[in-house]
VOVO-10370 format. One record per atom (N, C-alpha, C): z, y, x. Coordinates in steps of 0.1 Angstrom, whole numbers, padded with zeros to 4 digits, always signed. Example, Ala and Ser with C-alpha at 12.3 -4.5 7.8 and 13.67 -1.06 7.14 Angstrom:
+0078-0057+0132/+0078-0045+0123/+0078-0033+0132/+0071-0022+0128/+0071-0011+0137/+0079+0000+0129/
//
This chain:
+0022+0412+0029/+0036+0414+0028/+0043+0410+0041/+0053+0418+0045/+0060+0415+0058/+0067+0401+0057/+0066+0393+0068/+0073+0380+0068/+0088+0381+0066/+0094+0392+0070/+0109+0394+0068/+0112+0395+0053/+0104+0401+0045/+0106+0402+0031/+0104+0389+0025/+0094+0381+0029/+0092+0368+0024/+0104+0358+0027/+0110+0360+0039/+0121+0352+0043/+0133+0355+0033/+0135+0368+0030/+0146+0372+0021/+0143+0366+0007/+0131+0367+0003/+0128+0361-0010/+0130+0346-0010/+0126+0339+0002/+0128+0325+0003/+0143+0321+0003/+0152+0330+0009/+0166+0327+0009/+0172+0328-0005/+0167+0338-0012/+0172+0339-0026/+0167+0327-0034/+0155+0323-0032/+0150+0311-0039/+0157+0299-0035/+0160+0297-0022/+0168+0286-0018/+0182+0286-0023/+0188+0298-0024/+0202+0299-0030/+0202+0293-0044/+0192+0297-0052/+0191+0293-0066/+0188+0278-0066/+0179+0273-0058/+0175+0259-0058/+0187+0250-0053/+0194+0255-0043/+0205+0247-0037/+0217+0247-0046/+0220+0258-0052/+0232+0259-0060/+0230+0253-0074/+0218+0252-0079/+0215+0247-0092/+0209+0233-0092/+0206+0227-0080/+0202+0214-0079/+0187+0212-0084/+0179+0221-0082/+0165+0220-0086/+0156+0221-0074/+0143+0216-0076/+0134+0217-0065/+0129+0231-0062/+0126+0234-0050/+0122+0247-0046/+0109+0252-0052/+0100+0242-0055/+0087+0246-0060/+0087+0253-0073/+0097+0250-0082/+0098+0257-0095/+0103+0271-0093/+0107+0275-0081/+0111+0289-0078/+0099+0295-0070/+0095+0288-0059/+0085+0295-0050/+0071+0297-0055/+0066+0287-0063/+0053+0288-0068/+0051+0301-0077/+0060+0303-0087/+0058+0316-0095/+0059+0328-0086/+0068+0328-0076/+0069+0340-0067/+0056+0342-0060/+0051+0331-0054/+0038+0332-0047/+0027+0337-0057/+0027+0332-0069/+0017+0336-0079/+0018+0351-0081/+0030+0356-0083/+0032+0371-0085/+0026+0379-0073/+0029+0374-0061/+0025+0380-0049/+0010+0380-0047/+0003+0369-0050/-0011+0368-0049/-0018+0377-0060/-0012+0377-0072/-0017+0385-0083/-0016+0400-0079/-0004+0404-0074/-0002+0418-0070/-0012+0422-0060/-0015+0413-0050/-0025+0417-0040/-0039+0415-0044/-0041+0411-0057/-0054+0410-0063/-0063+0400-0055/-0057+0389-0051/-0064+0378-0043/-0072+0370-0053/-0084+0367-0049/-0093+0359-0058/-0088+0345-0058/-0089+0338-0069/-0084+0324-0070/-0069+0323-0067/-0061+0333-0073/-0047+0333-0070/-0039+0321-0074/-0044+0314-0085/-0038+0301-0089/-0038+0291-0078/-0050+0289-0073/-0052+0278-0063/-0044+0282-0050/-0044+0295-0046/-0036+0299-0034/-0021+0296-0037/-0016+0300-0048/-0002+0299-0050/+0002+0285-0052/-0006+0276-0058/-0002+0262-0059/-0002+0255-0045/-0013+0257-0038/-0014+0251-0025/-0003+0255-0015/+0000+0268-0015/+0010+0274-0006/+0024+0270-0011/+0026+0269-0024/+0039+0265-0030/+0041+0250-0026/+0031+0242-0026/+0033+0228-0022/+0037+0227-0007/+0032+0236+0001/+0037+0236+0015/+0052+0239+0016/+0057+0248+0008/+0071+0251+0008/+0079+0238+0003/+0074+0232-0008/+0080+0221-0013/+0080+0209-0004/+0069+0208+0004/+0068+0197+0014/+0079+0197+0024/+0082+0209+0029/+0092+0211+0039/+0106+0207+0034/+0108+0211+0021/+0121+0207+0015/+0122+0192+0012/+0111+0186+0008/+0111+0171+0006/+0114+0164+0019/+0107+0168+0030/+0109+0161+0042/+0124+0162+0047/+0130+0174+0046/+0143+0176+0050/+0153+0168+0041/+0150+0167+0028/+0158+0159+0019/+0157+0144+0022/+0145+0140+0026/+0143+0126+0030/+0152+0123+0043/+0151+0132+0052/+0159+0130+0064/+0174+0129+0061/+0179+0138+0052/+0193+0137+0048/+0196+0124+0041/+0187+0119+0033/+0189+0106+0027/+0190+0095+0037/+0182+0096+0047/+0182+0086+0058/+0196+0086+0066/+0200+0098+0068/+0213+0100+0075/+0224+0094+0067/+0223+0096+0054/+0234+0091+0044/+0232+0076+0041/+0222+0069+0048/+0219+0055+0045/+0216+0052+0030/+0209+0062+0024/+0205+0060+0010/+0190+0062+0010/+0183+0053+0017/+0168+0054+0018/+0162+0041+0013/+0151+0042+0006/+0145+0030+0000/+0130+0031+0004/+0126+0026+0016/+0113+0028+0021/+0102+0022+0013/+0104+0009+0009/+0093+0003+0001/+0090+0010-0012/+0100+0013-0020/+0098+0020-0032/+0093+0034-0031/+0098+0041-0020/+0094+0055-0018/+0079+0055-0014/+0075+0046-0005/+0061+0046-0001/+0052+0042-0012/+0056+0032-0020/+0048+0029-0032/+0046+0041-0041/+0057+0048-0044/+0056+0060-0052/+0047+0070-0046/+0048+0072-0033/+0040+0082-0026/+0025+0079-0027/+0022+0066-0025/+0008+0062-0025/+0001+0064-0039/+0008+0060-0049/+0003+0062-0062/+0003+0077-0066/+0013+0084-0061/+0014+0098-0063/+0002+0105-0057/-0002+0100-0045/-0014+0106-0038/-0026+0105-0047/-0027+0094-0054/-0039+0092-0064/-0038+0103-0075/-0026+0105-0080/-0024+0114-0091/-0027+0129-0086/-0022+0132-0074/-0024+0145-0069/-0039+0148-0065/-0046+0137-0062/-0060+0139-0060/-0068+0142-0073/-0064+0135-0083/-0070+0138-0097/-0067+0152-0101/-0054+0156-0099/-0050+0170-0102/-0057+0180-0094/-0059+0177-0081/-0067+0186-0072/-0081+0188-0077/-0087+0178-0082/-0101+0179-0087/-0101+0189-0099/-0091+0188-0108/-0090+0197-0119/-0088+0211-0114/-0079+0212-0104/-0075+0225-0099/-0087+0233-0093/-0095+0226-0086/-0107+0233-0080/-0120+0231-0087/-0119+0227-0100/-0131+0225-0108/-0137+0238-0114/-0129+0248-0114/-0134+0261-0120/-0129+0262-0134/-0123+0252-0140/-0119+0253-0154/-0104+0255-0155/-0097+0255-0143/-0082+0257-0143/-0080+0271-0137/-0078+0281-0146/-0076+0294-0142/-0062+0300-0145/-0061+0313-0145/-0048+0319-0147/-0041+0315-0160/-0049+0315-0171/-0043+0312-0184/-0038+0298-0185/-0046+0288-0180/-0042+0274-0181/-0030+0272-0172/-0030+0278-0160/-0018+0276-0151/-0005+0282-0157/-0006+0294-0162/+0006+0300-0167/+0012+0292-0179/+0003+0288-0188/+0008+0280-0199/+0014+0267-0194/+0007+0260-0185/+0012+0247-0180/+0026+0249-0173/+0026+0259-0164/+0039+0261-0157/+0050+0266-0166/+0047+0274-0176/+0057+0279-0185/+0063+0267-0193/+0054+0257-0196/+0059+0245-0203/+0069+0238-0194/+0066+0237-0181/+0075+0230-0172/+0088+0238-0171/+0088+0251-0171/+0100+0260-0170/+0108+0258-0183/+0102+0258-0194/+0109+0256-0207/+0116+0242-0207/+0108+0232-0202/+0114+0219-0202/+0126+0218-0192/+0125+0225-0181/+0136+0225-0171/+0148+0232-0177/+0145+0243-0184/+0156+0251-0190/+0163+0243-0201/+0156+0235-0209/+0161+0227-0219/+0170+0216-0213/+0165+0209-0203/+0172+0198-0197/+0185+0204-0190/+0184+0215-0183/+0196+0221-0177/+0207+0225-0187/+0202+0231-0198/+0212+0235-0209/+0218+0222-0215/+0210+0212-0217/+0215+0200-0223/+0225+0193-0214/+0222+0193-0200/+0232+0187-0191/+0244+0195-0190/+0243+0208-0191/+0254+0217-0190/+0264+0214-0202/+0259+0210-0213/+0268+0207-0224/+0274+0193-0224/+0268+0184-0215/+0272+0170-0214/+0285+0169-0206/+0295+0165-0212/+0308+0163-0205/+0310+0150-0200/+0301+0141-0203/+0303+0127-0198/+0297+0125-0184/+0300+0113-0178/+0295+0110-0165/+0286+0098-0166/+0274+0098-0160/+0265+0087-0161/+0271+0074-0156/+0270+0064-0164/+0276+0051-0160/+0267+0045-0149/+0274+0038-0140/+0267+0032-0129/+0258+0021-0135/+0246+0019-0129/+0237+0009-0133/+0235+0000-0122/+0232-0013-0125/+0228-0022-0114/+0214-0018-0109/+0211-0021-0097/+0198-0017-0091/+0187-0026-0097/+0178-0020-0105/+0167-0028-0111/+0155-0028-0102/+0146-0037-0104/+0134-0038-0095/+0125-0026-0098/+0120-0020-0088/+0111-0009-0089/+0098-0013-0082/+0088-0018-0089/+0076-0024-0083/+0064-0015-0084/+0053-0021-0082/+0040-0013-0081/+0037-0007-0095/+0039-0015-0106/+0036-0009-0119/+0044+0003-0122/+0057+0002-0119/+0066+0014-0122/+0062+0026-0113/+0059+0023-0100/+0055+0034-0091/+0042+0040-0096/+0033+0032-0101/+0020+0037-0106/+0022+0047-0117/+0030+0044-0127/+0033+0053-0138/+0040+0066-0133/+0051+0064-0126/+0059+0075-0122/+0052+0084-0112/+0046+0077-0102/+0038+0085-0091/+0026+0091-0097/+0019+0085-0105/+0006+0090-0111/+0009+0103-0119/+0019+0102-0127/+0023+0114-0135/+0028+0125-0126/+0037+0122-0117/+0043+0132-0109/+0033+0138-0100/+0024+0131-0094/+0014+0136-0085/+0004+0145-0092/+0000+0142-0104/-0009+0150-0112/-0002+0164-0115/+0010+0163-0119/+0018+0175-0122/+0019+0184-0110/+0022+0177-0098/+0024+0185-0086/+0012+0193-0082/+0000+0188-0084/-0012+0195-0080/-0016+0206-0090/-0011+0205-0102/-0015+0215-0113/-0004+0226-0114/+0008+0223-0108/+0018+0233-0110/+0024+0238-0096/+0021+0231-0085/+0027+0235-0072/+0041+0231-0071/+0045+0221-0078/+0059+0216-0076/+0058+0202-0071/+0070+0196-0067/+0070+0183-0061/+0067+0172-0071/+0070+0174-0083/+0069+0163-0093/+0082+0156-0095/+0092+0159-0087/+0105+0151-0088/+0112+0154-0101/+0110+0165-0107/+0116+0168-0120/+0111+0159-0131/+0099+0153-0129/+0094+0144-0139/+0096+0129-0134/+0094+0127-0121/+0095+0113-0116/+0110+0108-0117/+0119+0116-0114/+0133+0111-0114/+0138+0107-0128/+0135+0115-0138/+0139+0110-0152/+0131+0098-0156/+0119+0096-0152/+0111+0084-0155/+0118+0072-0149/+0121+0073-0136/+0127+0062-0129/+0141+0059-0134/+0149+0070-0137/+0162+0068-0142/+0164+0063-0156/+0156+0069-0165/+0157+0066-0179/+0149+0054-0184/+0136+0054-0179/+0127+0043-0184/+0128+0031-0176/+0129+0032-0162/+0129+0020-0154/+0143+0017-0149/+0153+0023-0154/+0167+0019-0152/+0171+0019-0138/+0166+0029-0130/+0171+0030-0116/+0183+0039-0116/+0193+0036-0108/+0205+0045-0107/+0200+0059-0102/+0206+0069-0107/+0202+0083-0104/+0201+0085-0089/+0211+0081-0082/+0211+0083-0067/+0200+0077-0060/+0196+0065-0065/+0184+0058-0059/+0171+0065-0063/+0170+0069-0076/+0158+0076-0081/+0156+0088-0073/+0166+0096-0070/+0164+0108-0062/+0159+0105-0048/+0165+0095-0042/+0161+0091-0028/+0146+0087-0028/+0142+0078-0038/+0128+0074-0039/+0119+0086-0041/+0123+0095-0049/+0115+0107-0052/+0113+0115-0040/+0123+0117-0032/+0122+0126-0020/+0111+0120-0010/+0112+0107-0007/+0103+0101+0002/+0089+0101-0005/+0088+0098-0018/+0075+0097-0024/+0069+0111-0024/+0076+0122-0027/+0071+0135-0027/+0066+0139-0013/+0073+0135-0002/+0068+0138+0011/+0054+0133+0014/+0051+0121+0008/+0039+0114+0010/+0028+0120+0001/+0031+0122-0011/+0020+0126-0021/+0017+0141-0019/+0027+0149-0015/+0024+0163-0013/+0016+0165+0000/+0019+0157+0010/+0011+0157+0023/-0004+0154+0020/-0006+0144+0011/-0020+0141+0007/-0026+0152+0000/-0019+0159-0008/-0025+0171-0015/-0027+0182-0006/-0018+0185+0003/-0020+0196+0013/-0032+0194+0021/-0034+0181+0026/-0046+0179+0034/-0059+0181+0027/-0059+0177+0014/-0071+0179+0006/-0074+0194+0003/-0063+0202+0000/-0064+0216-0003/-0067+0224+0009/-0063+0219+0021/-0066+0226+0033/-0080+0224+0038/-0087+0214+0032/-0101+0212+0036/-0111+0219+0027/-0106+0225+0016/-0115+0232+0007/-0120+0245+0013/-0133+0247+0012/-0139+0259+0017/-0136+0270+0007/-0131+0281+0011/-0127+0292+0003/-0134+0305+0006/-0136+0313-0004/-0142+0326-0002/-0131+0337-0001/-0131+0346+0008/-0121+0355+0010/-0109+0350+0018/-0098+0356+0017/-0086+0352+0025/-0074+0353+0016/-0062+0348+0021/-0050+0348+0014/-0042+0361+0017/-0029+0360+0016/-0020+0371+0019/-0019+0373+0034/-0021+0363+0042/-0020+0364+0057/-0033+0359+0063/-0035+0362+0076/-0047+0356+0082/-0045+0342+0087/-0034+0336+0084/-0031+0322+0089/-0031+0313+0077/-0043+0307+0075/-0045+0298+0063/-0055+0287+0066/-0053+0276+0060/-0063+0265+0060/-0067+0262+0046/-0079+0264+0042/-0083+0262+0029/-0075+0271+0020/-0069+0266+0009/-0061+0274+0001/-0046+0274+0005/-0043+0268+0016/-0029+0268+0021/-0026+0280+0030/-0019+0290+0024/-0016+0302+0032/-0003+0299+0040/-0005+0294+0052/+0007+0291+0060/+0015+0303+0063/+0008+0314+0066/+0015+0326+0070/+0024+0331+0058/+0020+0330+0046/+0028+0334+0035/+0039+0324+0031/+0035+0311+0032/+0044+0300+0028/+0055+0297+0038/+0052+0298+0051/+0062+0294+0061/+0075+0303+0060/+0074+0316+0060/+0086+0324+0058/+0094+0320+0046/+0087+0318+0035/+0094+0314+0022/+0101+0300+0024/+0094+0291+0031/+0100+0278+0033/+0112+0279+0042/+0111+0287+0053/+0122+0288+0062/+0134+0295+0055/+0131+0305+0048/+0142+0312+0040/+0148+0302+0030/+0139+0294+0024/+0144+0285+0014/+0154+0275+0020/+0151+0270+0032/+0160+0260+0038/+0173+0267+0041/+0173+0279+0046/+0185+0286+0049/+0193+0288+0036/+0187+0293+0026/+0193+0296+0013/+0199+0284+0007/+0191+0273+0008/+0196+0260+0002/+0209+0255+0007/+0211+0257+0020/+0223+0253+0027/+0235+0260+0021/+0234+0274+0019/+0244+0282+0014/+0246+0279-0001/+0234+0276-0008/+0235+0272-0022/+0242+0260-0025/+0242+0250-0015/+0249+0238-0017/+0264+0241-0017/+0268+0250-0008/+0283+0254-0008/+0287+0261-0021/+0278+0269-0026/+0281+0276-0039/+0282+0265-0050/+0274+0255-0049/+0274+0244-0059/+0287+0238-0061/+0295+0237-0050/+0308+0230-0050/+0319+0240-0054/+0316+0253-0055/+0327+0262-0058/+0326+0268-0072/+0314+0266-0079/+0312+0272-0092/+0311+0260-0102/+0316+0261-0114/+0315+0251-0124/+0301+0247-0126/+0298+0234-0126/+0284+0229-0128/+0278+0234-0141/+0286+0235-0151/+0281+0239-0164/+0275+0253-0163/+0282+0262-0156/+0277+0276-0156/+0265+0277-0147/+0264+0269-0136/+0252+0269-0128/+0240+0264-0136/+0241+0254-0143/+0230+0248-0151/+0226+0258-0162/+0236+0264-0169/+0232+0273-0179/+0226+0286-0173/+0230+0289-0161/+0224+0301-0154/+0209+0298-0151/+0207+0286-0146/+0193+0283-0143/+0184+0282-0156/+0190+0277-0167/+0183+0277-0179/+0178+0290-0184/+0187+0300-0182/+0184+0314-0185/+0173+0319-0176/+0175+0317-0163/+0165+0321-0153/+0151+0315-0156/+0150+0302-0158/+0138+0296-0161/+0131+0301-0173/+0139+0304-0184/+0133+0310-0196/+0128+0323-0194/+0135+0332-0186/+0130+0345-0183/+0117+0345-0175/+0117+0336-0165/+0105+0335-0156/+0093+0330-0165/+0095+0321-0174/+0084+0316-0182/+0079+0327-0191/+0087+0335-0197/+0083+0346-0206/+0076+0357-0197/+0081+0359-0185/+0075+0369-0176/+0061+0364-0172/+0059+0352-0169/+0046+0347-0166/+0036+0348-0178/+0041+0345-0190/+0032+0346-0202/+0029+0360-0205/+0039+0369-0203/+0037+0383-0206/+0027+0389-0196/+0028+0385-0184/+0019+0391-0174/+0004+0387-0176/+0001+0376-0182/-0012+0372-0184/-0018+0375-0198/-0009+0373-0208/-0014+0375-0222/-0010+0388-0229/-0004+0397-0222/-0001+0410-0228/-0013+0418-0232/
//
């Protein structure tokens, strides 16, 4: 597929992600999966997850930089989360490349994530209250082990950053303020996804991806235009976010996520 078309798709994905406040992986990985499937690429699940993680990595790094500029960075907690997340993503990578994780397992797993995201967005859209400020609680190694381990495993099995799971765990279970939890998650994702990318780039693969520019299962040629487009679209999406009622944006994403989940299930189990 032409890079220009991938950039356009990336911009659309970025607009959705930026306007609705969700991670890019939940948009880009299904798009890549459809593209790899359409091109009849062998091991399309592994290609789409690894390449989707590349897109998510660029977004996580940029988000971490923005957190640093805004003086909302928590190095110790973020590094702890990233290190334990690297362990989780290594476990998930072993499952991903074991030969037992194929199209059906991926689609079911990712669809569950989409349904979960849709439910949470719909629930938040109905919530008229504002989260009360919390005091900064301690976020140590034990907390990072649980949140990072779960987030990292999910990241390598779904091609998402894991923030959609780690942030609620930190916010609801470990009583971290939402703003702090998001910042820790961005830095943690940058570390754990990098660890996953290195491992997936070192895997020996048979055949090739959508482009001739790939390392292991990481199709840089296909992922880079999506990532660039995503960053462009996310900036405009942020503007849209401030101009449209939050409730309608969240309900819109809930509908989109539900449709994508059913589309994935229909494409594999029809």
